[in-house]
N, C-alpha and C positions, 0 to 999 in steps of 0.2 A: 454518372459523375457523383462522387461522394461529397457530402458537405463537410465543412471543417469539424463540426461536432461528431459526425460519423468517423472521421479520421482519428479524432481524439479518443473516442471510445474504443476504436480498434487498438490504438496505441496503449490505452489503459489496460485492456484485456491482455495484450501481449506482455506488458510489464508484469501483470499479475501471474501469468503462466510462467514467466521467467523467475519470478519470486518463488513460486511453488517448487520449481525445479531446484532452485538453490537450497531450499529448506530440506530437500530430500537427503542431503549429505551434510552431516554436522561437523564441519571443520572451520577453522578460522577464515580461510579464503572465502568459502561460501557464505559464512556469516557476514563478512564485509559486503559481499555482493547483495545479500539479502537486505541489509540495512540500506544500501544505496537504492535498491528498487523501491523499498518502502518509503524512503524519503521522497523519491520521485513521485510515487503515488500520492503522497500527502501534498506535494507541491501542485500536482494536477488538480486535486480536489479543491485546494484553496484558490489557486489562480484562475482556473477555468470554470469551476462550478460554484465558487463563492462560499465554500464550506469554511467557516471561521476557524482560526487557529485553536480557539478554546474547544470547539466541537471536535477537532482532530485530536486534541489532548484527551478529551473524554473517551473517544473511541479507542485510543491507544491504551488508556488506563483500564478500560473494560476488557481489553485483550491481555494486557501484560500484568494487571494487578498494580499494586502500589510500589513495586520495586523495579523501576525502569533501569536500574543499574545492572540487573541480571542480564542473561542473554536476551537481546532485544528481538522483537518480532518473531517469536517462535512459530506462530501461525496466525495469519490474518484470515478470518473467515470471510465467506462471500458477503456477509452483512456489511462489511467495510465498503464493498463496491455497490451495494444496493442503495447507498446514499445517492449515487448518480444514476440509479435506475437502469443498470445494465441488465 
């Protein structure tokens, strides 16, 4: 029987895999999916693991640079998930 945390981590890994699949095709539909998955990942990190919104912003800036209005979430490295020690 899995614990709630194990279920959550499985869900997070699945979301990340889906995110990576979405980024393999660069079009508007997949970009929208990508943003949705990344927002979901951020919500999971904040709500379930207590990562502060400011820390999430720092992570996002380290990935995106200072221009968040460009194509968002082009690639989130595994470092993003290492915060929750996957």
